[in-house]
Phi, psi and omega in degrees: 000133182221123175283125182279331182275137184288155177267107193300327182265007181083166176264131177247134176297154171299155177297135182288147178282113182288138175294151182265120182266103184267340180061215179237031185259014177290123181276153175287170175093213190255131176252131181249133180219102182049049176081359177265126181261125178232136171276166190297326179296314180292327182294319179297318178300318177301312181299314176304315182298316179296323180292321179299315179300317181299314181299318178298316178301312183299314180299316179300313182298317182298317177297315180294319176297320177297319180293318178307316180301316181293318183293333182295344175296333181298333185301335181259011181294127182305324178292318180296316178301320179297315181294318180295324174303318181295318178292321179297317179298314182303320182280315183267345177062034175204150183279124180227143171282139179285139174293177173298148181302152186282165165291153180240123184236123175280136175230166176234101182250154189286341184268101184291350176277348175269099185283323181191175177203159180259123180257190182281325183244357184198171169251145185245136180243127185269106184294337178301327182288348184246010190286343177274354178267110185265344181267133186304311183302311179299311177301311181301318181297319181290323177294320171304319183294314182291324177298317180294323182295304185288329177294331177299313177298319179304310183299316181302317181290323181293317180295321178282344184065031187220100182286356172255012179299133180231123177295330176303311181288325180294313185279336171298324179292339177263009180063031176284136178307149186305319181295344184256013189266338190265125189298316181295318177299314183302318183296312179301315181298321181290315184289329183246033170056052172090008178227153171258111189292137176253091184291333179293314177299317181300319182300341182262003182235074186299328184288324181276322184239068182295157182301328180294317180299310182292324176298322180296317180300312180295317177300320176293320182295319186276337181262002179062042173249182185300125180284128176290148178288132179233129185267112184258025181303326183263001184213061183256127182263136176274127180278150160223152180220146186215115168270164184291338178243024180233152174285149179297139180238128175266124180264097186285158178295150178303000000 
């Protein structure tokens, strides 16, 4: 899911969950909280569990942010730039040089279906949407994909000088079929040979998406070499897009 309208005030990450510092001041006996009685041992176990959860969240975010930094190298891949230029031409009907790649800002938003969004000065990637992908190569590949998707919106808006520019509205006025109207989707379909990759699903299909194949794709993406062909027939993601002033539209597969 990708929101097409920019967030005028920028995206702010959720407030970090602060670890609870208990020290050694837990008193023995009965602790009362709104009529619930807990002894000091069970209370300490609960606190330890909360701290462990916090550390797990913090560790994931650090790993995901480091992977996102690596994935951002894909934004300068010649094949990606070529495909994005073609999408820009299709939508604007004119040849344009792409601007410099946007800043990439990681955020943590509560809706895991929101993968990323295009802001005024940067693109935002919602790390919550990727927390179920545990393998580096699959995570990096998915982050490369969302960066390619959102940066396409960024380039269109920068070229047009209109941060409310919507490819949905532009192509609807030209009577383009609904499935062909969303810029990021068009980019993914062009880049991945007619499919929008579901890297999480792919990570669960080791026979079809072996580690060597995905590792080769990621290595090629980050080092700007020829991208290998990957068949996503069994791991195809359906797009949906929702702007702040638009009804949600599900973009079905061709």
